[in-house]
C-alpha positions in Angstrom: -1.9 -1.4 -10.2 -15.6 4.0 -4.0 -17.9 5.1 -2.5 -16.2 5.2 0.8 -13.2 7.1 2.0 -10.5 4.6 3.0 -10.5 6.0 6.5 -14.2 5.6 6.8 -14.1 2.1 5.2 -11.5 1.1 7.8 -13.7 2.3 10.6 -16.7 0.5 9.2 -15.0 -2.8 8.5 -12.8 -3.1 11.6 -15.5 -2.9 14.2 -18.3 -5.4 14.3 -19.6 -4.3 17.7 -22.9 -2.6 18.4 -23.8 0.4 16.2 -22.3 3.7 17.3 -24.4 6.8 17.7 -23.8 9.8 15.5 -21.5 11.5 18.0 -19.3 8.4 18.5 -19.1 7.9 14.7 -18.0 11.5 14.1 -15.3 11.3 16.8 -13.9 8.0 15.5 -13.8 9.3 11.9 -12.1 12.5 13.0 -9.4 10.5 14.9 -8.9 8.2 11.9 -8.6 11.1 9.4 -5.8 12.7 11.4 -4.0 9.4 11.4 -1.2 9.3 13.9 -1.1 13.1 14.2 -2.8 12.9 17.6 -0.9 10.0 18.9 0.3 11.9 21.9 -3.2 12.5 23.1 -4.7 9.2 21.8 -5.6 6.5 24.3 -3.1 3.7 24.6 -3.9 0.6 22.5 -4.3 -2.8 24.1 -1.1 -4.6 24.9 0.4 -6.7 22.1 -0.6 -10.3 22.1 2.2 -11.6 19.9 5.6 -10.8 18.5 4.1 -9.9 15.1 1.5 -7.6 16.7 4.2 -5.8 18.7 6.8 -5.6 15.9 4.4 -4.3 13.2 2.2 -2.3 15.6 -0.9 -4.1 14.2 -3.2 -3.4 17.1 -1.8 0.2 17.5 -2.8 1.0 14.0 -6.3 -0.5 14.4 -5.7 -3.6 12.3 -5.6 -7.4 12.8 -3.5 -10.3 11.6 -6.3 -11.4 9.3 -6.6 -8.0 7.7 -2.9 -7.8 7.1 -2.7 -11.2 5.5 -5.8 -10.5 3.4 -4.4 -7.1 2.4 -1.1 -8.6 1.4 -2.7 -11.2 -0.7 -5.0 -8.6 -2.5 -2.0 -6.4 -3.2 -0.1 -9.3 -4.7 -3.0 -10.2 -7.0 -3.4 -6.6 -8.2 0.4 -6.4 -8.8 1.0 -9.9 -10.1 0.6 -8.8 -13.7 4.1 -7.2 -13.5 5.7 -10.7 -13.5 4.1 -11.3 -16.9 4.2 -7.7 -18.3 7.8 -6.7 -17.4 9.3 -9.6 -19.5 7.1 -8.6 -22.4 8.4 -5.0 -22.2 12.1 -5.7 -21.6 12.6 -9.1 -23.1 11.6 -11.7 -25.6 12.2 -15.3 -26.6 14.5 -14.3 -29.5 16.2 -11.3 -30.9 13.4 -11.1 -33.5 10.7 -10.4 -30.9 12.7 -8.6 -28.2 13.7 -4.9 -27.9 17.3 -5.0 -29.1 19.9 -2.5 -27.9 22.4 -0.4 -29.9 24.7 -3.4 -30.2 22.0 -5.8 -31.1 21.8 -7.3 -27.6 18.6 -8.5 -26.0 17.2 -9.8 -22.7 15.6 -13.2 -22.3 11.9 -13.0 -21.3 12.2 -16.0 -19.0 15.3 -14.5 -17.3 13.5 -11.1 -16.9 10.5 -12.8 -15.4 12.7 -14.6 -12.8 14.5 -11.4 -11.7 11.2 -9.5 -11.7 9.7 -11.8 -9.1 13.0 -12.0 -7.2 13.6 -8.3 -6.9 9.9 -7.4 -6.2 9.8 -10.1 -3.5 13.0 -9.1 -1.7 12.4 -5.4 -1.8 8.8 -5.6 -0.7 9.7 -7.8 2.2 12.5 -5.4 3.1 10.2 -2.5 2.8 7.7 -4.1 5.1 10.3 -5.0 7.8 12.1 -1.6 7.8 9.4 1.0 6.8 6.5 -1.0 8.3 4.1 0.3 5.7 1.7 -1.8 3.5 3.3 -0.8 0.2 4.4 -3.3 -2.5 7.5 -2.6 -4.7 8.1 -3.9 -8.2 9.6 -2.8 -11.6 8.1 0.6 -12.4 6.2 0.6 -15.7 7.2 4.1 -16.6 11.0 3.5 -16.3 11.0 0.0 -17.9 9.1 1.4 -20.9 11.5 4.4 -21.1 14.5 2.0 -21.1 13.0 -0.3 -23.8 11.7 2.5 -26.1 14.4 5.2 -25.8 17.5 4.4 -23.8 18.6 1.2 -25.5 18.8 2.9 -28.9 21.8 4.8 -27.5 23.4 2.3 -25.2 23.5 -1.5 -24.5 21.2 -3.2 -22.0 23.9 -3.7 -19.4 24.8 0.0 -19.8 21.2 1.0 -19.5 20.9 -1.0 -16.3 24.1 0.7 -15.1 22.3 4.1 -15.4 19.4 2.7 -13.4 21.8 1.7 -10.6 23.3 5.2 -10.6 19.8 6.6 -10.5 19.1 4.4 -7.5 22.3 5.4 -5.7 21.5 9.1 -6.1 18.0 8.5 -4.7 19.4 6.6 -1.7 21.8 9.5 -1.1 18.8 12.0 -1.2 17.1 9.8 1.4 20.1 9.4 3.7 20.9 13.1 3.7 17.3 14.0 4.4 17.0 16.0 1.1 14.1 13.9 0.0 12.3 14.3 3.3 12.9 18.0 3.3 11.3 18.3 -0.2 8.4 16.1 0.8 7.7 18.4 3.9 8.0 21.5 1.7 5.0 20.4 -0.4 1.8 22.2 0.8 -0.8 20.0 2.4 -3.5 20.8 -0.2 -1.1 19.9 -3.0 -0.4 16.6 -1.3 -4.2 16.0 -1.2 -4.4 16.8 -4.9 -1.6 14.3 -5.6 -3.7 11.6 -3.8 -6.8 12.4 -5.7 -4.8 12.5 -9.0 -3.4 9.1 -8.3 -6.9 7.8 -7.6 -8.0 9.0 -11.0 -4.8 7.7 -12.6 -5.2 4.1 -11.3 -8.9 4.1 -12.1 -8.0 5.2 -15.7 -5.4 2.4 -15.8 -8.2 0.0 -14.8 -10.5 1.3 -17.5 -7.8 1.1 -20.2 -6.5 -2.4 -19.1 -10.0 -3.8 -19.2 -10.9 -2.4 -22.6 -13.7 -0.3 -21.1 -11.9 2.7 -22.5 -10.0 2.4 -25.8 -8.3 4.7 -28.3 -10.1 5.8 -31.4 -8.8 5.5 -34.9 -9.7 9.2 -35.5 -11.5 11.9 -33.5 -11.5 11.9 -29.7 -8.4 10.4 -28.0 -10.4 7.8 -26.2 -13.9 6.2 -26.4 -16.1 3.8 -24.6 -15.2 0.2 -25.7 -15.2 -0.2 -29.5 -17.0 2.6 -31.4 -18.9 3.5 -28.2 -20.1 0.0 -27.4 -19.0 -2.8 -25.1 -18.4 -5.6 -27.5 -15.7 -7.6 -25.6 -16.6 -10.5 -23.3 -13.5 -9.8 -21.1 -14.7 -6.2 -20.7 -18.1 -7.6 -19.6 -16.2 -9.7 -17.0 -14.5 -6.5 -15.8 -17.9 -4.8 -15.4 -19.3 -7.7 -13.5 -16.1 -7.8 -11.2 -16.4 -4.0 -10.7 -20.0 -4.3 -9.6 -19.4 -7.3 -7.4 -16.4 -5.6 -5.6 -18.3 -2.4 -5.3 -21.3 -4.1 -3.8 -19.2 -6.1 -1.3 -17.3 -2.9 -0.2 -20.6 -0.9 0.0 -22.0 -3.6 2.2 -18.9 -3.5 4.4 -18.1 -7.2 3.8 -14.7 -8.0 5.2 -12.4 -9.3 2.5 -14.7 -7.7 -0.2 -11.9 -7.0 -2.7 -10.3 -10.4 -2.2 -13.6 -12.2 -2.5 -14.4 -10.2 -5.6 -11.0 -11.0 -7.2 -11.4 -14.7 -6.6 -15.0 -14.9 -7.7 -14.4 -12.9 -10.9 -11.3 -15.0 -11.7 -13.5 -18.1 -11.4 -16.1 -16.5 -13.7 -13.4 -15.6 -16.2 -12.0 -19.1 -16.2 -15.5 -20.6 -16.8 -16.2 -18.1 -19.6 -12.9 -19.0 -21.3 -13.5 -22.7 -20.9 -16.9 -22.4 -22.6 -16.2 -19.7 -25.2 -12.5 -20.2 -25.9 -11.9 -16.4 -26.3 -8.1 -16.6 -26.3 -5.5 -13.8 -25.8 -6.1 -10.4 -27.3 -4.2 -9.5 -30.5 -4.6 -7.5 -33.7 -6.5 -10.5 -35.1 -8.5 -11.0 -31.9 -9.2 -7.5 -30.5 -11.9 -9.0 -28.2 -9.5 -11.3 -26.4 -8.1 -11.2 -22.9 -5.5 -8.5 -22.1 -2.1 -10.0 -21.1 -3.3 -13.1 -19.1 -5.7 -15.7 -20.4 -7.6 -17.4 -17.4 -6.4 -20.9 -18.2 -4.3 -23.2 -16.0 -2.2 -25.2 -18.4 1.2 -26.8 -18.5 3.4 -27.5 -15.5 2.7 -25.5 -12.4 6.3 -25.4 -11.1 9.3 -24.2 -13.0 12.9 -23.3 -11.9 13.8 -19.6 -12.3 16.9 -18.5 -14.2 18.9 -15.8 -12.4 21.5 -15.3 -15.1 20.8 -11.6 -15.3 21.7 -10.9 -11.7 24.8 -8.6 -11.7 24.6 -8.2 -15.5 25.1 -4.4 -15.7 27.8 -1.9 -16.7 27.9 1.0 -14.3 29.8 3.6 -16.4 29.8 2.1 -19.9 27.2 4.6 -21.1 29.3 7.6 -20.2 32.1 6.2 -22.5 29.7 5.3 -25.3 27.5 8.4 -25.6 29.5 11.0 -23.6 29.1 12.5 -20.1 26.5 15.1 -20.9 24.1 12.8 -22.8 24.4 10.1 -20.1 23.9 12.7 -17.4 20.6 13.8 -19.1 19.4 10.2 -19.1 20.2 9.8 -15.4 18.5 13.1 -14.7 15.3 11.8 -16.4 15.4 8.6 -14.5 16.0 10.3 -11.1 13.2 12.8 -11.6 10.7 10.1 -12.7 11.7 7.7 -10.0 11.9 10.4 -7.2 8.6 12.1 -7.7 6.6 9.1 -8.9 7.4 7.4 -5.6 6.9 10.5 -3.5 3.4 11.0 -4.9 2.5 7.4 -4.6 3.6 7.1 -1.0 1.7 10.3 -0.2 -1.5 8.9 -1.5 -1.1 5.4 0.0 -0.2 6.8 3.4 -3.4 8.9 3.4 -5.5 6.0 2.2 -4.1 3.8 5.0 -4.9 6.4 7.6 -1.3 6.5 8.9 -0.5 10.0 7.6 0.1 12.9 10.0 -1.7 16.2 9.7 1.2 17.6 7.6 1.0 14.7 5.1 4.1 12.9 6.4 3.9 9.4 7.8 5.9 7.1 10.1 9.4 6.1 9.1 9.4 8.5 6.2 13.1 8.6 5.8 13.5 4.8 6.0 10.7 4.4 3.4 12.6 6.8 1.0 15.9 5.0 1.5 14.5 1.5 0.9 12.6 2.7 -2.1 15.9 4.0 -3.5 17.5 0.7 -2.9 14.7 -0.8 -5.0 16.1 1.2 -7.9 19.6 -0.1 -7.3 18.4 -3.7 -6.9 16.3 -3.4 -10.1 19.2 -2.2 -12.1 21.6 -4.7 -10.6 19.3 -7.6 -11.6 18.4 -6.1 -15.1 14.7 -6.1 -14.1 14.5 -2.3 -14.2 14.1 0.1 -11.3 11.8 -1.1 -8.5 9.5 1.4 -6.9 6.3 1.6 -4.8 3.2 0.6 -6.6 -0.1 2.5 -6.6 -1.7 -0.9 -6.9 -0.9 -1.3 -3.1 -4.0 0.8 -2.5 -6.1 -2.4 -3.2 -4.5 -4.1 -0.2 -5.0 -1.0 1.9 -8.6 -0.9 0.8 -8.8 -4.5 2.1 -7.6 -3.3 5.6 -3.8 -3.5 5.4 -2.2 -0.9 7.7 1.3 -2.3 8.5 4.4 -3.8 6.9 3.2 -7.3 7.6 1.0 -7.0 4.5 4.1 -6.1 2.5 5.9 -9.1 3.9 3.0 -11.3 2.7 3.0 -9.7 -0.7 6.8 -10.0 -1.0 6.7 -13.7 -0.1 4.1 -14.3 -2.7 6.3 -12.6 -5.3 9.1 -14.9 -4.4 6.8 -17.8 -4.8 5.6 -16.5 -8.1 9.1 -17.2 -9.6 8.3 -20.9 -9.3 4.6 -20.7 -10.0 4.3 -18.4 -13.1 1.5 -20.5 -14.7 -0.6 -20.2 -11.6 0.1 -16.4 -11.2 -1.0 -15.8 -14.8 -4.5 -17.3 -14.2 -5.8 -14.0 -12.9 -6.7 -11.9 -16.0 -5.8 -8.2 -16.2 -9.5 -7.4 -16.5 -10.0 -8.7 -12.9 -7.1 -6.7 -11.5 -8.4 -3.7 -13.4 -11.8 -3.9 -11.6 -10.0 -3.7 -8.2 -8.0 -0.7 -9.3 -11.2 1.2 -10.3 -12.8 0.5 -7.0 -9.7 1.7 -5.1 -9.4 4.8 -7.3 -12.9 5.8 -6.2 -11.9 5.3 -2.6 -8.9 7.7 -3.0 -11.1 10.4 -4.5 -12.5 11.1 -1.0 -9.3 13.2 -0.3 -10.7 15.9 -2.6 -12.6 17.3 0.4 -9.4 18.6 1.8 -8.9 21.0 -1.1 -10.5 24.5 -1.0 -11.6 25.0 -4.5 -13.1 28.4 -3.6 -9.6 29.8 -3.5 -8.4 29.8 -7.1 -4.7 30.1 -6.3 -5.2 26.6 -4.7 -7.9 25.3 -7.0 -6.0 25.7 -10.3 -2.7 24.0 -9.2 -4.8 21.2 -7.5 -6.9 20.7 -10.6 -3.9 20.6 -12.9 -2.2 18.1 -10.7 -5.3 15.9 -10.6 -6.1 15.9 -14.3 -2.5 15.8 -15.7 -1.7 12.4 -14.0 -4.3 10.3 -15.9 -4.2 12.4 -19.1 -0.4 12.0 -19.5 -0.3 8.6 -17.8 2.4 9.8 -15.4 2.4 10.6 -11.7 5.6 12.6 -12.0 4.1 14.8 -14.8 1.1 15.7 -12.5 3.4 16.5 -9.6 5.6 18.7 -11.9 2.7 20.7 -13.3 1.3 21.1 -9.8 4.6 22.4 -8.4 5.2 24.8 -11.2 1.6 26.2 -11.3 1.5 26.5 -7.4 4.8 28.4 -7.2 4.2 30.7 -10.1 0.5 31.5 -9.3 1.2 32.2 -5.6 4.2 34.4 -6.4 2.3 36.4 -9.1 -0.7 36.9 -6.8 1.4 38.4 -4.0 1.8 35.2 -1.9 5.3 34.4 -2.9 6.5 34.3 0.7 4.2 31.3 1.3 6.1 29.3 -1.3 8.9 27.2 0.4 12.3 27.8 -1.1 12.6 24.1 -1.9 9.5 24.4 -4.0 11.3 26.9 -6.2 14.3 24.5 -6.5 12.1 21.6 -7.5 10.1 23.9 -9.8 13.3 24.8 -11.7 14.2 21.1 -11.8 10.8 20.3 -13.3 11.2 23.0 -15.9 14.4 21.3 -17.0 12.7 17.9 -16.9 9.9 19.0 -19.2 12.4 20.6 -21.6 14.8 17.7 -21.5 14.2 16.8 -25.2 15.2 20.1 -26.6 18.0 20.4 -24.1 19.4 17.0 -25.1 19.2 18.0 -28.8 21.1 21.2 -28.0 23.7 19.3 -26.1 24.1 16.8 -28.9 24.6 19.6 -31.4 
């Protein structure tokens, strides 16, 4: 949710012709690294052979139909856990095991699962068709957790989802007016590179935690290796095997390496479970599988329940808790959604080799608008705000470069509504291995940062480490923005800080102080 730079990996895996000499390899890598920035001077690609090729510019971006389909499938399998996890966060099978709102209301896990697959599928397909980028969209884990842990203690579930819709409408307006694009362009190139690297570390850390390779301690350091410094869990061993298998396949430039690794490790996990009967992880079984147990049981097909579609109250929260308090909740949602997505798309575009020299990418405005619509759709269906997933980097690592991969991912999400038992066969430990591999790929962007210049080094470093340490992309971006602006201004380079950077810096200061501000407003 490696060893090679994504651009280098694409070059290595896409061409199976005779070996290139050093000069040819250097020229090709230079062209790939600059993405489409040199499109005016680049040689024209071969003529499109099909409608799909022409519509999605597959050949133009140096990809193939096979790579797009493989990439879309890999992205789905690394994101499929959200169809299982989102209902666990937002819903339950009764009021006793579900997060209840201020009025005692709760969401059905089965219904949340249905709308999770529906919204992710529709929005990912729409994103692929309109933005033509290989990014998958689904319910954002940061926002759904925020809703379940904090927001519903003040408002009802329909009112909370109404706030999500308002958040989405504002983000769409930012996209339509060009404000979001302007802010994106105001971010210095080196800070964008730091965001990419930070996301790489973040998704690798997610993989380590989800697999049980890294666990919290009962006392002492915040995290540790496995349990008391040892790997004692069989599922974690499966993760390690999967990580090594995928790493070897990628290092050997095997086409479909990640997909092959996911399938092979899932088969291994299923065999291990059949022999050892490990079972799901719990307090009584800490060595069990995280989230999904690799067992295919029960009926394969089930009809989804869409009763939650349209089950939201747009302005009810303003009546219940007052305008100021509701506005602060919307502010938090907008900032988290806005900058999480901006940072994620920055990193993914660079990984896909479609970024221009200034860090922007094709159809930037369209991508921002559709992503905002994902928030609206998520609130309108009570599945929480949908946003671009960093897990899409797995599909990009497999070779995806266009929106066709997103269409494939989206169609698989729509299918998952009817095939939940089949989707849940892939354990989280297997998806975690793919995330770690892709996180290593994204680290290659660190070469763009000049650490010899400390006014650049410190903000970049803070951006990179804050993301995994606080488990938030938005927090990393915020710390980076604030430190970049303040340090450059204090060291006599204030004129190099774009005015919009100062506006966003002020916004982040409010964002980080939103707790005390909410308390003051409440008093």
